C-alpha positions in Angstrom: 163.6 89.5 -175.4 166.5 90.5 -172.9 165.9 94.3 -173.5 162.3 94.1 -173.1 163.0 91.9 -169.9 165.6 94.3 -168.5 163.3 97.6 -168.9 160.2 95.5 -167.3 162.7 95.0 -164.3 164.3 98.4 -164.2 160.5 99.7 -164.0 159.9 97.0 -161.3 157.0 95.5 -163.8 158.1 92.2 -164.5 155.9 90.4 -166.8 157.6 87.3 -168.2 154.4 86.0 -170.4 154.7 89.7 -172.6 157.8 88.1 -173.9 156.0 84.9 -175.4 154.7 87.4 -178.1 157.7 88.5 -179.0 159.0 85.0 -179.7 155.7 84.1 -181.5 156.3 87.0 -184.2 159.9 86.8 -184.1 160.0 82.9 -184.7 157.5 83.3 -187.7 154.7 81.1 -186.1 152.2 83.5 -187.0 153.1 84.5 -190.6 149.5 84.9 -192.3 147.6 88.4 -192.2 145.1 86.4 -190.9 146.9 85.0 -187.9 148.6 87.7 -187.2 145.1 89.8 -187.1 143.9 87.3 -184.7 146.6 87.3 -182.0 146.5 91.4 -182.2 142.5 90.7 -181.8 143.4 88.4 -178.8 145.4 90.6 -177.0 142.9 93.7 -177.7 140.5 91.5 -176.0 142.1 90.3 -173.1 143.3 93.8 -172.3 140.2 95.2 -172.8 138.3 92.5 -170.3 141.0 92.5 -167.6 140.6 96.4 -167.5 136.9 95.9 -167.2 137.2 93.2 -164.7 139.4 95.7 -162.5 136.9 98.3 -163.0 134.0 96.2 -161.8 136.0 94.9 -159.2 137.5 97.9 -158.2 140.9 96.7 -158.4 143.8 99.1 -158.0 147.0 98.9 -159.4 149.8 97.8 -156.7 152.0 100.7 -155.5 155.3 100.9 -156.7 157.8 101.2 -153.6 
């Protein structure tokens, strides 16, 4: 978790919510294959929807300064 935060901060792309997935898996909160597949599906779905909305709205990623 600390390493992820360090790398994302170093890259100028801090994203604290990304740590939640790491904790959920590592703490064993989701342990069955169905639960893990559900989590993976949710991640893929939100990524596709977010990407689609960005394309639809013409949103561009922030430039790194």
